[in-house]
LUMKOL-345332 format. One record per atom (N, C-alpha, C, O): y, z, x. Coordinates in steps of 0.001 Angstrom, whole numbers, plus 500000, padded with zeros to 6 digits. Atoms other than C-alpha are relative to their C-alpha. Last residue first. Layout:
YZX...
//
This chain:
500024498646500555491440299847477647498994500858500738498830502034500413500809499339498983492592296591479209499977501460499601500944502185499836499829498594499667493747294630476226499183500363501229498132499774501481500166499961498555494340290969475491500274501431500466501388501770500866498842499400499353493813291217471746499716500035501504498602500357501917499629500464498671490919288915470982501375500465500455502102499714501105499137501171500116490602289389467189500537499524501344501483498736501380500671501078500735487548291617467785500902498775499840500422497654500008500647500932499071489350293636470458499342498840499273499265497740499819498992500717499215491847295276468088499331498965500884499868497873501070499293500903500909489166296150465533501069499217500747501348498066500411500854501152500308486919297586468223500743498978499140500587497771499321499654501083499073489827299765469353499100498787499817499446497689500250498846500750500516489334301842466196500356498848500927500823497810500459500381500768501184485796302805467246501178499214499436500997498088498974500941501063499676486708303814470790499681499131498795499627497906498907499352500998499161489808305751469830499091498834500297499511497679500221499048500720500858488085307534466956500693498905500801500879497793500306500823500881500833485264308384469372500880499206499039500666498010498841500334501250499307487690309697471994499183499027499156499258497814499350500452500996500992489245312251469623499641498676500674500155497632500274500557499297501153489820315463471613499450499035498953498644499429498110501324499508499615490253313587474921499349500799498882498152501082498945500051498565499756493120311750473245498582500412500363497616499889499807499983499127501177492856307989473556499992501464500397499697501806501543500701498775499648493869306117476743500046500929498788501061501590498569500137499041501103494841302501476050499154501186500433498005501021500844501126499164499619496125300335478914499948501128498972500891501911498852500049498548500151498365297787477249498737500573500620497655499998500500501389499555499951499566294209477623499995501522500101501001502134500462500366499188498850502946292941476471498496500244500022497794499908499069500283500821498834503792290046474181499655500766501255499511500174502325498719500431499422505530291832471303499798499210501284500771498758501888499506501102500824502171291920469508501380499523500451501799498419500103500793501219499804500762293946472388500549498835499187500639497717499696499827500573498668503491296575472522499306498654500140499880497697500660498574500278499793503781297348468820500232499333501340501033498403501444499589501242500658500021296928468355501465499679500222501821498509500362500578501194499383499048299516470968500560498725499376500985497818500091499569500124498612501386302317469967499501498705500628500247498008501317498569500301499929500895301763466246500482499801501418501231498864501692499790501398500391497115301530466490501473499619500096501809498519500533500609500852498977496885304790468433500252498525499697500648497760500576499058500054498882499363306406466064499435499156501135500177498443501810498699500553500360497259305482463040500930499881501202501433498795501487500107501431500311493753305985464454501381499396499760501697498342500311500700500738498954493863309339466258499830498514499749499547497760500680500012501282500704496556310927464117499311498989500913499954498082501441499935499719501433496033314595465109500138498752499134499883498818497932501277499830500674494675313905468588500122500020498490499162499686497796500457498614500177497812312486470125498706500047499209498236499037498684499723499381501304498227308872471310499516501444499943498677501849500748500728498726499985498383307800474983500311500731498687501231501547498644499990499348501311499370304106475140499129501244500062497928501154500316501097499033500127500257302727478586500152500716498665501219501255498368499669498684500544502374299586478954498765500884499975497643500407500146501113499133500369502079296491481145500516501338499484501390501955500093501114499796499080504770293820481257498937500905499424498585500796498249499631499328498748508279293339479879498834500165500966499046500192502179500978498981499610507914290836477036500321500556501385500848499848502243501132500547499250511176288999476230499012501127500297499423502281500419500952499000499533513921289659473662498824499319500701498325498296500232501383500397500224516765287143473401499093501088500566499289501532501697500924498891499789520458287941473036498598499543499618498347499151498478501318500180500608522996285137473458499125501193500354499119501650501497501053499058499629526697285193474233498709499702499252498719499104498177501181500654500554529325282430474227498787500821500439498192500553501483501307499712499395532676284073474784498901499232499281499034498858498115500117500501498637536301283040474247498679500293500679498560500108501890499251501210499652536844285195471183499813499626501472499885500474502360498747499635499343534085287756470636500717498725500411500082497805500925499270501066499308531215287262468192501308500532500573502018501296499919498618499997500466529110290333467388500777498966500808500835499043502036499050499301499134525537289395468155501378499977499354501683499093498554498574500030500364522583288384466008500848500833500955500451501918501378499616498858500823519241287903467804501506499965499708502281499447500512498726499383499598517870284613469107500412501084499010500206500945497805498817500855499993514250284019468064501237500708500503501198501909500766500163501151499102511048285833469037501281499171500109501591498655501183499411499765498684512076289189467584499925498792500926500579498767501969498553499782500093511515288239463974500654500089501366501763499594501567499344501237500423508091286713464576501514500170499984502248499280500413500165500958498907506850289692466576500694498681499675501313498064500542498946499758499030508315291983463915499906499034501180500930498630501731498775500617500524506048290383461316501173500194500966502021499313501107500242501446500001502958291198463366501243499262499507501622498228500056499664500519498674504474294611464009499660498523500145500251497834500976498563499941499716504543295409460298500332499356501344501247498538501432499280500933500865501015294238459422501486499937500380502066498856500478500402501363499639499386295960462383500778498971499190501250497973499735499449500315498681501386299148461806499650498573500412500509497842500905498567500272500118500601299159458085500607499602501345501404498667501415499896501356500550496874298893458791501460499596499867501829498461500168500381500899498908497129301980461007500093498544499550500568497688500297498830500127499137499037303740458212499700499084501189500573498338501632499035500868500682496190303025455807501238499792500860501787498691500904500467501384499876493727304499458301500973499030499340501240497957499881499919500355498579495691307749458595499603498538500198500287497793500899498580500273499729496164307916454823500203499582501449501034498723501743499673501274500648492393307602454346501453499611500266501750498444500522500562501071499176491769310359456890500354498633499418500674497702500158499250500048498741494119312719455090499512498861500883500313498133501469498669500578500209492654311844451667500815499907501289501530498927501497500052501412500363489062312375452907501396499404499777501697498352500340500487500197501360489805315655454625499997498508499695500613497719500411499002500321501016490151315631458394499343499936498627498155499639498504499993499109501154487542317447460457501088499718498986501459500611498225498845499111499915488244315839463836500138500914498783501005501787498760499607499605498646485089313944464693501090501061500022501106501919500905501087499454499193483225313705461399500467500495501368499918501462501897500528498804500660486202313303459078498959500668500899498931501891501027499035498909499813487846310908461536499511501292499370499699502368499938500050499600498585484721308737461678500959501148500265500627502083500993501175499142499839484558308706457875499869500486501438499460501622501678499687498707500613488113307362457747498837500973500167499045502147500473499112499270499105487232304624460217500332501378499441500373502361500181500777499696498794484256303524458136500847500801500993500381501785501567500741498768500264486323303801454957499138500397501199498872501580501410499160498816499879488803301269456349499225501292499809499488502279500496500885498946499505486209298557456934500744501338500126500399502172500963501337500130500568487720295700454923499108501186500378498189501530499636499908499751501442491253296841455717498613499939499353498294500750498484499914498555500191490459297068459435500048500346498516499488501361498100501297499430499638489292293458459456500001501505499755499048502054499203500957500370501049492373292322457543498620500584500283497935501043499368499724499181501182494692294250459870498991499708498893498541500624498204500488498654499702493055292639462917500215500924498806499354501748498496501450500054500114493613289230461312499379501357500307498417501764499654500334500015501427497259290072460754498493499925499794497964500508498847499737498692500579497663291062464391499621500072498536499053501067498086501038499092499501495956287888465620500188501392499409499216502033499010501232500346500711498207285752463409498856500921500430498051501343499600499921499436501348501248287576464740498728499720499220498241500579498484500193498558499874500237286781468318500016500667498620499211501556498342501401499787499676499827283114467430499696501492500133498657501964499673500787500281501199503178283023465643498513500220500263497793500696499385500008498843500888504811284770468591499156499758498755498511500681498257498941499983501022503843281936470903499855501183499048498745501628498755500549500439501280501509282913473766501096500059498942501785501074498837499542501364500300503512283127476979499444499478498684499833498400498233498558499963500256503203286924477227500555498625499653501611498523499028499721499413501311499422286664476862501486499947499654501847499656498513500370500920501079498981284222479751500391500547498636500891499809497787499388501312499787500918286182482384499705499046498846500612498397498326498630500101500513500004289602480987500567498587500098501248498135499178499991500607501333496253289277481455501405499719499497501600498872498625500546501356499906496456289869485227500062499280498653500352498085498598499002500826499317498744292859484775499532498548500092500323497620499922498915500227500954496366294332482204501092499137500611501665498284499933500500500955500998493429293876484584501088499674498983501232498522498575500086501315499366495378295534487408499523498934499014500024497810499015498629500496499858496293298440485131500001498613500624500746497735500187499533500367501340492655298880484128501417499445500063501729498465499387500651501263500372491551298789487754500463499521498635500659498325498422499345501065499237494125301454488615499388498640499695500101497639499626498668500204500562492859303685485817500723498869500728501374498039500094500150500770501238489273303189486961501360499725499362501590498641498828500465501350499668490140304258490524499873499142498752500300497987498748498869500797499521492210307225489371499580498562500259500323497629499953499340499393498853489273308578487370501160499103500416501461498117499743499472500892498979488102307630483902500653500814501105501270501848500850498767499552499364485865309764481733500422498979501052499585498411501754499936499973498538483255308021479601501367500476500471502392500099499904499225501093499428483153308950475932500083500160501510500185501274502023499524499610498672480570311039474115500652498771500634500125497661500570500155501023498971479850310902470426500427500554501336500910501683501436499440501243500539480249312746467146499858498856500984499841497690500588499080500635499066477908315438468398500481498679499408499681497806499073499933501459500127476396317529465623501038499448500967502208499828500927501271500538499520475215321107466181499987498473499960498977497846500277500047499928498547478793322373465979498667499516500578498535499369501793501429499820499725479078321184462427499813499975501508499718498905502110500585499375501187482603321401460986498504500258500165497908501026499410499496498628500137484306320797464333499428500727498793499482501955498725499505499869501362482030317745464951500472501446499788499654502362499868500839499266500947481629317784468727500676500058498636501878500306498542499177499730501174483066315218471153499108500588498914498176499936498443500785499814501215481437315306474577500925500378498856501725501307498966499336499047500890483644313869477330499157500085498736499031499099498010499876500200501440481530312190479991500837501093499353500924502218499847499264498816500466481253311591483726500358499770498537500809498687498164500865498847499793478607309165485027500651501308499601500028502366499685499621499283498784481301306535485429499064501154500332499144501740501412500387498600500084480330303880482927500271500660501348500190500027502400500049499277498725482178300577482630499605501448499731500256502139498948500331498597500190481790298036479844499818500666501362499136500142502242501339499593499588483529294749480587499815501502499794500752502286499944501019500507500920486468293093478836498588500415500329497652499977499660500073501458499852488825293596481776498864499415499163498195498466499572499013500457499020488071297309481651499788498518500236498709498088500642499937501461500062486308298840478634501123499574500933502294499831500653498673500589499871485286302436479310499882498498499812498821497921500051499493500228498638481897303465478027501465499590499981502033499311498925498980501049500014481166304982474607500549499823501413501264500692501912499101499970498868477931306950474431500943498803499945500528497672499690500260500960498930476265307438471077501013500165501123501994500897500989500509499272498852476508310597468999499726499075501175499253499519502221499225498763500025476796308643465796499413500902501072498248501291501001498601500436500064475290305322466821500924501209499974501800501344500828499286499803498749471900306499468080501456499587499984502102499563501031500145501184499167469845305025465274500787500107501300500887499140502055501431500233499837469352308379463569499756498829500939498794498827501707500469499075498971473003309183464184498516499784500265498051499938501394500200500744498758473825306040462250499544500898501129499111500423502179501392500407499869473280308088459126499709499241501266498556499146501687500776498821499655476637309790459576498532499642500206497864500213501068499601499554498666478422306433459699499178501208500438498719501266501579500356501024499024476495305009456757500312500472501421499474500379502318501451499932499800476650308217454734499549498990501043498637499256501827500270498745499306480418308338455198498512500115500309498130500476501423499578500206498613480730304676454248499712501240500834499274501138501980500957500920499383478657305294451126500349499751501461499469499707502322501231499250499755480761308343450246498957499118500687498258499573501592499768499160498838483944306324450649498744500790500362498421500955501538499861500894498841482695303635448289500202500799501282499632500472502323501330500473499637481494306292445839500067499095501233499215499186502117500722498892499374484830308066445791498636499540500486498178499935501558499411499796498682486547304755445148499313501156500737499074501078501942500448501086499134484174303874442309500563500124501409499916499731502379501372499808499499484656307307440739499555498898500964498847499173501933500863501025500573488440306901440466498598500106500600498449500089501822500260499599501384490348310123441137499071498995499319498473499295498286501300499345500089489922309288444812499733500577498617498669501147498378499898499081501133492760306782444576498635500642499784497759500060499144501161499996500872492705305175448018500173501067498917500502502215499214500975498960499699496160304772449472498845499922499007499007499434497888500204498957501012497954301463449084498962501024500464497995500684501145501378500016500467498857299625452323499801501114498974500101502271499269500894498949499516502622299480452587498612499882499396498459499545498222500183498971501039504228296135451822499009501022500528498007500664501148500790498810499694505629293614454282499951500949498801500949501169498115499215498870499528506920290359452830499095501225500206498077501390499534499356499181501043504352287593452495500809501136500609500552501552501739500609498679500063503734285332455517500707500812498919501937500862498906499149498866499628504750281729454893499266501324499829498426501471498942499789499145501165501968279104454822500852501201500417500524501867501399
//
């Protein structure tokens, strides 16, 4: 089945009561998880698909409620960073040979999962970084756009690319994966830019070491769940 043309993810219309209620329910769900240890929980490193704790933590505090911890994320040292790079290098051989259509399918599936749970991510941003509902919603919508767009780009870039013909020459331009990349997004768009940096590299056939901002580690940890669920070959 052909993939539909790219279209930007619509923003949530908070003028509609049902949309406000859906977001409020997601907010209550995420905030209520504090009782069960989810909001304020510890997020370990993920290296080669395994959880790694270091005994060193970054505490992330809700800027609107200083008595509420959004979570704490494990700190990585040089040793953990090198292990993550080694894991990404090991995964690169198989991932880079996966056909673009398979990589695109994974990206589109990740977008579908994120679309279904967009309010959860938006609520996380509100609690960790103090974004307003519309700002957080736009951030999540842009993350979905990146997954959708780069999935289509993976298909476009797989084939031979157009070149200016020159008499007496037979030229060909083909893009190939390069290897391991490092994604270090800023704090102010902790889901959108993080997703864009990772998905652009991974869907093109590369592997990535993902290091979220130390100001928004919970957003990084929770958004990366959506990338790992569809089996992105990541070392984060």
